DOMI-426703 format. One record per residue (C-alpha): x, y, z. Coordinates in steps of 0.1 Angstrom, whole numbers, always signed. Example, Ala and Ser with C-alpha at 12.3 -4.5 7.8 and 13.67 -1.06 7.14 Angstrom:
BEGIN
ATOM:+123:-45:+78
ATOM:+137:-11:+71
//
This chain:
BEGIN
ATOM:+185:-192:-64
ATOM:+152:-174:-71
ATOM:+145:-151:-42
ATOM:+109:-147:-32
ATOM:+99:-113:-18
ATOM:+98:-120:+19
ATOM:+93:-83:+26
ATOM:+58:-84:+11
ATOM:+33:-84:+40
ATOM:-1:-102:+38
ATOM:-16:-69:+29
ATOM:+6:-65:-2
ATOM:-2:-100:-14
ATOM:-39:-94:-9
ATOM:-37:-58:-22
ATOM:-57:-64:-54
ATOM:-84:-83:-36
ATOM:-87:-56:-9
ATOM:-91:-29:-35
ATOM:-119:-48:-52
ATOM:-135:-52:-18
ATOM:-130:-15:-11
ATOM:-151:-6:-41
ATOM:-179:-25:-23
ATOM:-173:-5:+8
ATOM:-161:-33:+31
ATOM:-130:-54:+37
ATOM:-133:-92:+33
ATOM:-99:-101:+47
ATOM:-85:-98:+82
ATOM:-51:-88:+67
ATOM:-64:-52:+66
ATOM:-67:-38:+101
ATOM:-98:-17:+108
ATOM:-74:+7:+126
ATOM:-63:+19:+92
ATOM:-97:+33:+85
ATOM:-97:+49:+120
ATOM:-66:+68:+113
ATOM:-68:+74:+75
ATOM:-62:+110:+65
ATOM:-88:+128:+45
ATOM:-82:+133:+8
ATOM:-107:+158:-5
ATOM:-108:+168:-41
ATOM:-100:+143:-68
ATOM:-86:+171:-89
ATOM:-54:+169:-69
ATOM:-49:+132:-78
ATOM:-38:+134:-113
ATOM:-18:+107:-130
ATOM:+0:+104:-163
ATOM:-22:+109:-195
ATOM:-20:+71:-202
ATOM:-33:+62:-168
ATOM:-60:+90:-169
ATOM:-72:+75:-201
ATOM:-73:+40:-187
ATOM:-92:+52:-157
ATOM:-117:+71:-178
ATOM:-122:+41:-202
ATOM:-126:+17:-173
ATOM:-150:+40:-154
ATOM:-171:+43:-184
ATOM:-172:+5:-189
ATOM:-182:-1:-153
ATOM:-208:+27:-154
ATOM:-224:+11:-185
ATOM:-225:-22:-167
ATOM:-240:-5:-137
ATOM:-267:+10:-158
ATOM:-275:-24:-172
ATOM:-276:-40:-137
ATOM:-299:-12:-124
ATOM:-322:-17:-154
ATOM:-325:-54:-145
ATOM:-330:-46:-109
ATOM:-358:-20:-116
ATOM:-376:-45:-139
ATOM:-376:-70:-110
ATOM:-388:-43:-86
ATOM:-418:-36:-109
ATOM:-426:-72:-112
ATOM:-426:-76:-74
ATOM:-446:-44:-70
ATOM:-473:-57:-94
ATOM:-476:-89:-73
ATOM:-478:-69:-40
ATOM:-502:-42:-52
ATOM:-522:-61:-79
ATOM:-512:-35:-105
ATOM:-518:-48:-140
ATOM:-495:-45:-170
ATOM:-512:-15:-184
ATOM:-509:+3:-151
ATOM:-472:-6:-148
ATOM:-463:+11:-181
ATOM:-456:+45:-165
ATOM:-433:+27:-141
ATOM:-414:+11:-170
ATOM:-411:+45:-187
ATOM:-397:+60:-155
ATOM:-368:+36:-151
ATOM:-344:+55:-173
ATOM:-351:+88:-156
ATOM:-344:+71:-122
ATOM:-312:+55:-134
ATOM:-296:+86:-151
ATOM:-288:+107:-120
ATOM:-274:+77:-101
ATOM:-253:+67:-131
ATOM:-236:+101:-131
ATOM:-231:+99:-93
ATOM:-218:+64:-97
ATOM:-192:+74:-123
ATOM:-179:+102:-101
ATOM:-179:+81:-70
ATOM:-160:+53:-88
ATOM:-134:+77:-101
ATOM:-130:+91:-66
ATOM:-125:+57:-51
ATOM:-99:+48:-77
ATOM:-79:+80:-70
ATOM:-80:+75:-33
ATOM:-69:+39:-35
ATOM:-42:+45:-61
ATOM:-29:+79:-51
ATOM:+2:+63:-35
ATOM:+4:+34:-59
ATOM:+1:+48:-94
ATOM:+22:+20:-108
ATOM:-4:-5:-98
ATOM:-32:+11:-118
ATOM:-26:-5:-152
ATOM:-21:-39:-137
ATOM:-53:-37:-116
ATOM:-74:-24:-144
ATOM:-63:-53:-166
ATOM:-73:-77:-139
ATOM:-106:-60:-133
ATOM:-116:-59:-170
ATOM:-128:-95:-167
ATOM:-144:-89:-133
ATOM:-168:-61:-140
ATOM:-198:-81:-128
ATOM:-181:-87:-94
ATOM:-173:-50:-90
ATOM:-209:-40:-99
ATOM:-223:-66:-75
ATOM:-203:-51:-46
ATOM:-207:-14:-53
ATOM:-242:-8:-39
ATOM:-232:+17:-12
ATOM:-208:+41:-27
ATOM:-208:+76:-11
ATOM:-231:+100:-28
ATOM:-248:+74:-50
ATOM:-286:+73:-48
ATOM:-301:+40:-61
ATOM:-328:+43:-88
ATOM:-356:+32:-65
ATOM:-346:+59:-40
ATOM:-346:+88:-66
ATOM:-372:+114:-62
ATOM:-384:+109:-97
ATOM:-392:+73:-90
ATOM:-410:+82:-57
ATOM:-430:+108:-76
ATOM:-440:+82:-102
ATOM:-451:+58:-75
ATOM:-472:+85:-59
ATOM:-488:+92:-92
ATOM:-494:+56:-104
ATOM:-504:+38:-72
ATOM:-535:+43:-51
ATOM:-531:+51:-14
ATOM:-537:+15:-4
ATOM:-513:+2:-30
ATOM:-486:+26:-19
ATOM:-491:+16:+17
ATOM:-489:-21:+9
ATOM:-457:-15:-11
ATOM:-441:+6:+16
ATOM:-449:-21:+42
ATOM:-433:-47:+21
ATOM:-401:-27:+18
ATOM:-401:-19:+56
ATOM:-406:-56:+65
ATOM:-378:-66:+42
ATOM:-355:-40:+57
ATOM:-363:-52:+92
ATOM:-358:-88:+83
ATOM:-325:-81:+66
ATOM:-311:-61:+95
ATOM:-322:-88:+119
ATOM:-305:-114:+97
ATOM:-273:-94:+96
ATOM:-273:-83:+132
ATOM:-244:-106:+141
ATOM:-220:-93:+115
ATOM:-231:-57:+120
ATOM:-226:-59:+157
ATOM:-192:-76:+153
ATOM:-181:-50:+128
ATOM:-194:-22:+150
ATOM:-174:-35:+180
ATOM:-143:-39:+159
ATOM:-144:-4:+145
ATOM:-153:+11:+178
ATOM:-123:-5:+194
ATOM:-101:+8:+166
ATOM:-114:+43:+169
ATOM:-110:+42:+207
ATOM:-74:+31:+204
ATOM:-67:+58:+179
ATOM:-82:+84:+202
ATOM:-63:+70:+232
ATOM:-31:+76:+213
ATOM:-43:+111:+203
ATOM:-49:+120:+239
ATOM:-15:+105:+249
ATOM:+1:+128:+223
ATOM:-17:+158:+237
ATOM:-7:+149:+273
ATOM:+29:+146:+261
ATOM:+29:+180:+244
ATOM:+12:+197:+274
ATOM:+30:+179:+303
ATOM:+20:+183:+330
ATOM:-17:+182:+321
ATOM:-42:+185:+350
ATOM:-62:+154:+359
ATOM:-94:+173:+353
ATOM:-84:+182:+318
ATOM:-72:+147:+311
ATOM:-106:+132:+322
ATOM:-124:+159:+302
ATOM:-105:+148:+271
ATOM:-114:+111:+277
ATOM:-151:+120:+280
ATOM:-149:+142:+249
ATOM:-132:+113:+230
ATOM:-160:+89:+240
ATOM:-185:+114:+227
ATOM:-167:+118:+194
ATOM:-163:+81:+189
ATOM:-200:+76:+196
ATOM:-208:+102:+169
ATOM:-185:+84:+144
ATOM:-201:+50:+152
ATOM:-236:+64:+146
ATOM:-224:+74:+111
ATOM:-207:+40:+106
ATOM:-238:+21:+117
ATOM:-260:+40:+93
ATOM:-236:+35:+64
ATOM:-231:-2:+72
ATOM:-268:-8:+73
ATOM:-272:+9:+40
ATOM:-246:-13:+26
ATOM:-259:-46:+38
ATOM:-294:-36:+26
ATOM:-280:-31:-9
ATOM:-264:-66:-11
ATOM:-281:-94:-29
ATOM:-290:-124:-8
ATOM:-260:-145:-21
ATOM:-235:-119:-8
ATOM:-252:-116:+26
ATOM:-250:-154:+29
ATOM:-213:-152:+21
ATOM:-208:-127:+49
ATOM:-227:-149:+73
ATOM:-208:-180:+62
ATOM:-174:-163:+66
ATOM:-183:-146:+98
ATOM:-163:-116:+88
ATOM:-175:-81:+81
ATOM:-150:-54:+75
ATOM:-168:-22:+64
ATOM:-149:+8:+51
ATOM:-170:+36:+63
ATOM:-166:+61:+35
ATOM:-194:+82:+49
ATOM:-182:+84:+85
ATOM:-160:+111:+98
ATOM:-131:+100:+121
ATOM:-136:+110:+158
ATOM:-107:+136:+157
ATOM:-124:+152:+126
ATOM:-158:+155:+143
ATOM:-169:+190:+152
ATOM:-178:+178:+187
ATOM:-141:+169:+193
ATOM:-127:+201:+177
ATOM:-152:+224:+195
ATOM:-148:+205:+228
ATOM:-110:+206:+225
ATOM:-111:+244:+222
ATOM:-132:+246:+254
ATOM:-110:+223:+275
ATOM:-76:+237:+264
ATOM:-65:+273:+269
ATOM:-52:+294:+241
ATOM:-17:+288:+254
ATOM:-22:+251:+254
ATOM:-36:+251:+219
ATOM:-5:+271:+208
ATOM:+17:+245:+224
ATOM:-1:+217:+206
ATOM:+3:+236:+173
ATOM:+40:+241:+180
ATOM:+44:+204:+188
ATOM:+27:+194:+156
ATOM:+50:+218:+136
ATOM:+80:+203:+154
ATOM:+67:+168:+144
ATOM:+63:+179:+108
ATOM:+98:+192:+107
ATOM:+112:+160:+123
ATOM:+93:+138:+99
ATOM:+103:+159:+69
ATOM:+139:+155:+78
ATOM:+136:+118:+84
ATOM:+116:+111:+52
ATOM:+141:+133:+33
ATOM:+168:+109:+44
ATOM:+148:+79:+34
ATOM:+142:+95:+0
ATOM:+179:+100:-5
ATOM:+188:+66:+7
ATOM:+163:+48:-16
ATOM:+173:+68:-46
ATOM:+210:+61:-37
ATOM:+204:+26:-50
ATOM:+196:+39:-85
ATOM:+220:+69:-87
ATOM:+250:+60:-65
ATOM:+255:+94:-48
ATOM:+287:+105:-33
ATOM:+288:+116:+3
ATOM:+290:+152:-8
ATOM:+260:+148:-31
ATOM:+239:+133:-3
ATOM:+246:+164:+18
ATOM:+237:+188:-10
ATOM:+205:+168:-18
ATOM:+192:+171:+18
ATOM:+174:+205:+13
ATOM:+159:+194:-20
ATOM:+148:+160:-5
ATOM:+130:+177:+24
ATOM:+114:+202:+0
ATOM:+101:+173:-22
ATOM:+87:+155:+9
ATOM:+70:+186:+22
ATOM:+54:+191:-13
ATOM:+38:+156:-11
ATOM:+7:+160:+12
ATOM:+2:+123:+16
ATOM:+34:+119:+36
ATOM:+35:+145:+64
ATOM:-3:+145:+70
ATOM:-3:+107:+74
ATOM:-9:+91:+108
ATOM:+18:+67:+122
ATOM:+2:+37:+107
ATOM:+6:+52:+72
ATOM:+41:+66:+76
ATOM:+57:+35:+63
ATOM:+49:+3:+43
ATOM:+38:+4:+7
ATOM:+17:+36:+10
ATOM:+44:+59:+22
ATOM:+71:+42:+0
ATOM:+50:+51:-30
ATOM:+43:+85:-15
ATOM:+81:+90:-16
ATOM:+81:+79:-52
ATOM:+55:+106:-60
ATOM:+77:+131:-42
ATOM:+107:+120:-62
ATOM:+88:+123:-95
ATOM:+84:+160:-88
ATOM:+121:+167:-89
ATOM:+131:+186:-121
ATOM:+163:+185:-140
ATOM:+168:+221:-131
ATOM:+168:+211:-94
ATOM:+189:+180:-98
ATOM:+216:+191:-124
ATOM:+235:+215:-100
ATOM:+240:+185:-77
ATOM:+242:+154:-98
ATOM:+260:+144:-130
ATOM:+239:+141:-161
ATOM:+240:+103:-159
ATOM:+227:+104:-123
ATOM:+198:+128:-133
ATOM:+189:+103:-160
ATOM:+190:+74:-135
ATOM:+167:+95:-111
ATOM:+141:+101:-138
ATOM:+144:+65:-150
ATOM:+138:+52:-115
ATOM:+107:+73:-112
ATOM:+93:+66:-147
ATOM:+97:+28:-142
ATOM:+71:+30:-114
ATOM:+45:+42:-138
ATOM:+41:+8:-153
ATOM:+42:-29:-145
ATOM:+70:-47:-165
ATOM:+48:-77:-172
ATOM:+13:-62:-174
ATOM:+15:-27:-189
ATOM:+42:-29:-215
ATOM:+25:-26:-248
ATOM:+56:-41:-266
ATOM:+53:-72:-245
ATOM:+15:-74:-243
ATOM:+13:-102:-268
ATOM:+39:-121:-248
ATOM:+19:-120:-216
ATOM:-16:-125:-228
ATOM:-35:-150:-250
ATOM:-62:-136:-272
ATOM:-89:-161:-265
ATOM:-105:-154:-299
ATOM:-74:-167:-317
ATOM:-73:-200:-298
ATOM:-89:-231:-314
ATOM:-122:-242:-300
ATOM:-105:-272:-284
ATOM:-73:-255:-270
ATOM:-41:-274:-276
ATOM:-14:-277:-249
ATOM:+11:-259:-271
ATOM:-11:-227:-270
ATOM:-6:-226:-232
ATOM:+31:-235:-234
ATOM:+37:-208:-260
ATOM:+22:-182:-236
ATOM:+42:-195:-207
ATOM:+74:-195:-227
ATOM:+69:-159:-239
ATOM:+60:-148:-203
ATOM:+92:-163:-188
ATOM:+112:-148:-217
ATOM:+97:-114:-207
ATOM:+107:-119:-171
ATOM:+142:-130:-180
ATOM:+147:-100:-204
ATOM:+135:-76:-177
ATOM:+156:-91:-150
ATOM:+187:-93:-173
ATOM:+184:-56:-181
ATOM:+179:-47:-144
ATOM:+209:-68:-134
ATOM:+231:-53:-161
ATOM:+221:-18:-151
ATOM:+229:-25:-115
ATOM:+264:-38:-124
ATOM:+272:-9:-148
ATOM:+261:+16:-121
ATOM:+291:+3:-100
ATOM:+314:+10:-129
ATOM:+300:+45:-132
ATOM:+304:+49:-94
ATOM:+341:+40:-96
ATOM:+347:+63:-125
ATOM:+330:+92:-106
ATOM:+353:+87:-77
ATOM:+385:+80:-96
ATOM:+398:+93:-129
ATOM:+399:+62:-151
ATOM:+417:+58:-185
ATOM:+393:+49:-213
ATOM:+408:+14:-217
ATOM:+404:+7:-179
ATOM:+368:+18:-181
ATOM:+361:-5:-210
ATOM:+376:-35:-192
ATOM:+356:-28:-161
ATOM:+324:-25:-182
ATOM:+332:-59:-198
ATOM:+337:-74:-164
ATOM:+304:-60:-152
ATOM:+286:-76:-181
ATOM:+303:-109:-174
ATOM:+294:-107:-137
ATOM:+258:-99:-147
ATOM:+256:-130:-169
ATOM:+271:-152:-142
ATOM:+246:-138:-116
ATOM:+217:-148:-138
ATOM:+229:-183:-146
ATOM:+217:-201:-115
ATOM:+186:-180:-112
ATOM:+175:-186:-148
ATOM:+180:-223:-145
ATOM:+153:-225:-117
ATOM:+130:-198:-131
ATOM:+107:-222:-150
ATOM:+106:-247:-122
ATOM:+97:-222:-96
ATOM:+71:-206:-119
ATOM:+53:-239:-126
ATOM:+54:-249:-89
ATOM:+34:-218:-80
ATOM:+13:-212:-112
ATOM:-11:-240:-106
ATOM:-30:-258:-133
ATOM:-27:-236:-164
ATOM:-53:-239:-191
ATOM:-62:-218:-222
ATOM:-92:-206:-202
ATOM:-73:-193:-172
ATOM:-39:-186:-186
ATOM:-45:-149:-191
ATOM:-56:-144:-155
ATOM:-29:-165:-140
ATOM:-1:-148:-159
ATOM:-15:-114:-148
ATOM:-14:-123:-111
ATOM:+12:-150:-105
ATOM:+42:-127:-110
ATOM:+28:-101:-87
ATOM:+20:-127:-61
ATOM:+53:-146:-60
ATOM:+78:-121:-74
ATOM:+96:-142:-100
ATOM:+117:-113:-112
ATOM:+151:-114:-98
ATOM:+161:-86:-74
ATOM:+188:-68:-94
ATOM:+223:-63:-80
ATOM:+222:-92:-55
ATOM:+257:-103:-43
ATOM:+274:-75:-62
ATOM:+307:-80:-44
ATOM:+309:-118:-45
ATOM:+314:-124:-83
ATOM:+350:-135:-89
ATOM:+351:-121:-124
ATOM:+342:-87:-111
ATOM:+364:-88:-80
ATOM:+394:-99:-101
ATOM:+388:-71:-125
ATOM:+386:-45:-98
ATOM:+419:-57:-82
ATOM:+436:-58:-116
ATOM:+424:-26:-131
ATOM:+424:-3:-101
ATOM:+454:+9:-81
ATOM:+453:+4:-44
ATOM:+445:+40:-37
ATOM:+417:+39:-62
ATOM:+403:+8:-46
ATOM:+406:+24:-12
ATOM:+388:+56:-24
ATOM:+359:+35:-38
ATOM:+357:+14:-7
ATOM:+355:+45:+14
ATOM:+326:+58:-6
ATOM:+308:+24:-4
ATOM:+313:+23:+34
ATOM:+300:+59:+37
ATOM:+269:+49:+16
ATOM:+263:+18:+37
ATOM:+267:+39:+69
ATOM:+242:+65:+56
ATOM:+217:+37:+48
ATOM:+222:+21:+82
ATOM:+219:+54:+101
ATOM:+187:+62:+80
ATOM:+171:+29:+91
ATOM:+178:+37:+127
ATOM:+164:+72:+125
ATOM:+134:+61:+105
ATOM:+125:+31:+127
ATOM:+131:+52:+158
ATOM:+108:+79:+146
ATOM:+81:+54:+136
ATOM:+82:+35:+169
ATOM:+82:+68:+188
ATOM:+51:+79:+170
ATOM:+35:+45:+177
ATOM:+42:+45:+214
ATOM:+42:+82:+221
ATOM:+77:+83:+235
ATOM:+90:+112:+255
ATOM:+123:+129:+244
ATOM:+142:+113:+272
ATOM:+129:+79:+263
ATOM:+139:+84:+227
ATOM:+174:+93:+238
ATOM:+177:+60:+258
ATOM:+162:+38:+232
ATOM:+180:+50:+200
ATOM:+215:+38:+210
ATOM:+200:+3:+218
ATOM:+182:+3:+185
ATOM:+213:+13:+166
ATOM:+234:-14:+182
ATOM:+207:-40:+174
ATOM:+203:-30:+138
ATOM:+241:-30:+132
ATOM:+243:-65:+147
ATOM:+214:-79:+126
ATOM:+219:-60:+94
ATOM:+236:-89:+75
ATOM:+206:-110:+84
ATOM:+181:-84:+74
ATOM:+198:-80:+40
ATOM:+194:-118:+35
ATOM:+159:-118:+49
ATOM:+144:-90:+28
ATOM:+147:-90:-9
ATOM:+148:-52:-10
ATOM:+172:-51:+19
ATOM:+179:-14:+18
ATOM:+143:-5:+27
ATOM:+135:-33:+52
ATOM:+125:-7:+77
ATOM:+96:+2:+55
ATOM:+81:-33:+55
ATOM:+52:-46:+76
ATOM:+77:-64:+99
ATOM:+100:-35:+106
ATOM:+94:-37:+143
ATOM:+112:-71:+145
ATOM:+143:-50:+154
ATOM:+124:-38:+185
ATOM:+120:-74:+196
ATOM:+157:-79:+191
ATOM:+164:-54:+219
ATOM:+166:-73:+252
ATOM:+132:-72:+269
ATOM:+147:-61:+302
ATOM:+163:-30:+286
ATOM:+131:-21:+267
ATOM:+109:-25:+298
ATOM:+132:+0:+317
ATOM:+124:+26:+290
ATOM:+87:+21:+283
ATOM:+59:+28:+307
ATOM:+35:+1:+315
ATOM:+9:+18:+293
ATOM:+33:+21:+264
ATOM:+44:-15:+268
ATOM:+8:-28:+269
ATOM:+0:-7:+237
ATOM:+30:-22:+220
ATOM:+25:-58:+230
ATOM:-13:-57:+222
ATOM:-8:-43:+187
ATOM:-10:-59:+153
ATOM:+25:-46:+147
ATOM:+39:-66:+176
ATOM:+21:-98:+162
ATOM:+35:-92:+127
ATOM:+70:-87:+140
ATOM:+68:-116:+164
ATOM:+57:-140:+136
ATOM:+91:-134:+119
ATOM:+113:-129:+150
ATOM:+121:-165:+158
ATOM:+132:-174:+123
ATOM:+153:-142:+120
ATOM:+169:-149:+153
ATOM:+178:-184:+143
ATOM:+193:-172:+111
ATOM:+213:-147:+130
ATOM:+226:-173:+155
ATOM:+235:-197:+127
ATOM:+254:-169:+108
ATOM:+273:-158:+138
ATOM:+282:-194:+146
ATOM:+294:-201:+111
ATOM:+315:-169:+111
ATOM:+332:-179:+143
ATOM:+339:-213:+130
ATOM:+353:-199:+98
ATOM:+374:-174:+118
ATOM:+388:-202:+140
ATOM:+398:-223:+110
ATOM:+415:-193:+94
ATOM:+435:-187:+126
ATOM:+447:-223:+126
ATOM:+459:-220:+91
//
């Protein structure tokens, strides 16, 4: 059956909407925790965020298009400003001509600033998701007006009516009394707007303050852990300093948030009031731990020796994370390359080198270590591997698989493939004025054909990789190799049969009402939202045609050698999941070394017990520990055992977190699936014994 991507968290499904909202400087969905903004690492200098030439061109073209639209919107706005100014001040048409002439000069500087700011926002948002750029840009091409409407408070962008050239023109054209009347009108409007939006602003302020306070509490806990024992006096001083730093950040947040709501048209302010949700991404605010008051104060509270201990602890953390993420990199690429145990060992230094060369990984806070951001950070690290680095370790075919796995992330198989573009989009200009049903059906048919072709290729590649894996471990005769390849092709076709039969049905059940007017947008989004493409390689070992071929073509010692390698690969993957999840949870709760030592065996036992269920639960079962719900395995540990390890403060932080809620939302169903599987296996085992 078609497997929907259960590992996709709410944030992934809302990803495109969130990015659109991010351009406006605020978050409109609760799926994105404000804590992410509190802990987000800095990324200065767009020059570092370079993508492929094709993506760079797409970004440049789209930025230009949006900037042109922004110029037009500003021109309309300034014309309205002049009309209102004439009413307030009594300025006649002749007197307003200098103001009309000054509009372009007021727009030009802001347009340049806007283009740079938009480019910076794109690069920050997509740095870890370069493969999303073509897809998002295609979606946004038809939503330029929405982007423009929500982009009134970008960092470094000065609105035309705030430009010095405009102010100078007002000073020159208006009399003192006219200027005073106009300034009073603007001040009254500002006060009225801020009063109107006081509720959302206060709510957003409280939410962000709480997020920053939680981030700083964890920061202090980390300092106390590194400097154990820390005097009570120093601990209290750190808390007071944290409060001051958070206060400074919130001053910046409030100023930026007010600037934003003042830039919104009335319709958007009404929408915020109606939704009672105000998530503002404070681009202009500096996180508390980056504030000079925190850095300077920390240097006064801690001795030089303590500061060196902190530095050593951070270096140790970086090494530990580098080692862990290096394992994750190898484990994820193992799916595409089928490494041997010896190759994995030789790849370790290179993997850690690649990880350390990707700044977005080791500089990230705990909340960014995993999920989609870090997963794509690993992809960026993998893309930096050269053939010169890989060829001494891997076979030529594996080097090709590595590079192919990386290059496939540069595009969306449905939305950025120029060869298939006509199959996934309808040129509205070519449709008849009264669209016929067959026009929509033709587009759907081509779209489903594209999905099937892409899935078929991925399925066949996954099966053929197993043949390659066997031949790498065993010396196979050409005729044996040919027969195994034939069996792999047959197994791939069998695997696709049931899935392809339900593809159209599942698509139509989720695509909604398709019309010639909305078909382009729906086809551009529905595949990303519901994941219709089959996850390649599912149930590789259960296809009779393949199993029979392996048993027939391979000698017992060859089968045993391959099974040994498969078991080693599975063990490496499982051990990686334990290490990675342990590291992540340790960062999250600030565990002491002795706590880590007690918890890791329990986690390893739990993961081993639930691994079959996790593989069924998550479509991309090899990287379940990088999903939003990874902490579900912490819930699988008996609560009594966990409480004996965690302190009350750590337990409260864990149970009060969003991560706990996300994990808990899936825990009951996963536990039920586990219990049913175990029960079924026991029943099957009992029946086998009777026979």
